[in-house]
C-alpha positions as CSV (number, residue, x, y, z in Angstrom):
1,M,-60.7,22.0,48.4
2,A,-62.6,21.8,45.2
3,R,-60.8,22.3,41.9
4,L,-62.2,23.8,38.7
5,L,-60.3,23.7,35.4
6,L,-61.5,26.6,33.2
7,G,-60.8,26.3,29.5
8,T,-60.1,29.4,27.5
9,R,-58.9,30.3,24.0
10,G,-55.5,32.0,23.8
11,S,-56.4,35.4,22.7
12,A,-55.8,38.4,25.0
13,L,-59.5,39.1,25.1
14,A,-60.5,35.5,25.9
15,R,-57.8,35.2,28.6
16,T,-58.9,38.5,30.2
17,Q,-62.5,37.5,30.3
18,S,-61.6,34.0,31.7
19,E,-59.4,35.6,34.4
20,W,-62.3,37.9,35.4
21,V,-64.6,34.9,35.7
22,A,-62.0,32.9,37.6
23,N,-61.5,35.8,40.1
24,V,-65.3,36.2,40.7
25,L,-65.5,32.4,41.4
26,R,-62.5,32.6,43.7
27,N,-64.0,35.5,45.6
28,T,-67.4,33.8,45.8
29,F,-66.2,30.3,46.8
30,A,-63.3,30.6,49.2
31,D,-62.5,26.8,49.0
32,L,-62.4,26.8,45.2
33,S,-59.1,26.4,43.3
34,V,-59.5,27.7,39.7
35,E,-56.9,26.9,37.0
36,L,-57.0,28.4,33.5
37,R,-56.1,26.1,30.7
38,I,-55.6,27.5,27.2
39,I,-57.2,25.5,24.5
40,T,-56.1,25.8,20.9
41,T,-58.5,24.7,18.1
42,T,-57.7,23.8,14.5
43,G,-59.2,27.2,13.5
44,D,-56.8,29.0,15.8
45,R,-53.8,27.2,14.3
46,V,-55.0,27.8,10.6
47,L,-55.7,31.5,11.1
């Protein structure tokens, strides 16, 4: 089984979009395991 680590920002919009992409990939490639990883940047922490 292939594994894909999908990085995303932590906002609700970014997580929703990334989950949509992950679901499309899972449905297209049955042997693919997709894991979402939230990435926090310096800009995210400052704002």
